N, C-alpha and C positions, 0 to 999 in steps of 0.2 A: 574557716573553722570547721570541722568536720563534726557531724553529730553521731551519736550512738543510738542505733534505732533497735531498741528491745523489744522483741515481737515473738508470735508463736506462728510460724510460717503457713500452719494450716487454718488459722484464722482469716475469716473473710475480710474483717474491720481492718487486719494488719496488712493484708494484700492489698486493701484499697488505699491505706496510708503509703505502701510502698510504692506503689503507682503514682500516686500525688507526689512524691519526693523525687523519683523520677522524671516526670513531667514538667516538675520545677526546676530540676537541675540542682538539686540541693545534696552534696556529697554526704554520705553517711556509712557507717559500718554496721552490717547488720549482726544481731545478737540472738540467737534462739533461747527463748526465757526457760524453755522446759530443759534445754542440755546446761546452760549455764544460768542456774538460779540468781538472781541479784541478792547480794549479800545484805545484811542488816545495816552495815556502815552505809553501803550505795542507798538503800531504800531512804534511810535516814538523811542522807544529803539530799537526795531528789526531794523528799518531803519538806525538808527546810527550804531549798531554793525555790520551790515551786508554789510556795504560800497557801497550797489547798490542805482542805483538811485531811486528815489521814484514813477516813473512810473512803475518799475517791480513789486511794491506791488499790482496795480491793475488787477483785473481778465479781460483782454482786451477782451476776448472771453464771457463775460458773458451778459446775455439779460441787465440788468440793466444798464451796462457800454454803451452798443450799444444805449439802448433807450434814454439815457441821452445825447448822443452824446458825450462822453467824449474824444474821441481822439481828437476832435477839441477844448475842452476847456481846457483841462489839461496844455497846454502849457501857456496859459495865467495866470494860477491859481498858487497863492504863496504855498509854502510849508505847510504853515498852512492851507489853504483853502483846500488842498489836504487829509491832515492828519484828519481833521474835517469831510471830505467826507468818507474817507476809515473807522472810527469809527462809522459811521453813519449805515452801513449794511455790516453784515459780507460778503454776496454775491458779494460785490464790490473787495473784498480781494484776492489776488493770492493764490492759495492753492495747496498742501499744504505747511504749514510752519512747520517747523522744527527747534526747538531752545533750547538750554541749558544756555542761558543766553549771552554767548561770541560766540557761532557759529550760525547762521542764515541762514537756507537754505529755499528759496521762491521757489516753485513749485518743481516738481520732475525729475530732469536730473541725470539718473543714473550714468555716469561717475562723476560729480561733487560731488554726495553724496558718492562715493566710495572714491574719491580722499579726502575728509573731514572728513569722518568717519571711514575708514578702517585702 
């Protein structure tokens, strides 16, 4: 099974994750999140498959997240509104995201990736 590796190539965490995938010979197709923003449908599917809270899909250290003061706004927003927001700009989305349809990993935590992929 091949994974889709959704990342921002200039992101150092994404670069570490890419190296990790290559070192462990895990096949993937790379997708630049800035050039090909995830759709609302994709994010909804990833969210449902991941079992994670929707907040985990936000790039909380990103400039847009901070400038929009989303840490204050998200708790009052519905899932629908959050999904609309996430699909509006790839730079709002936590990265990398690695998925094969069933498994969805958000952000790069080496231990978690080892547990799920090796």
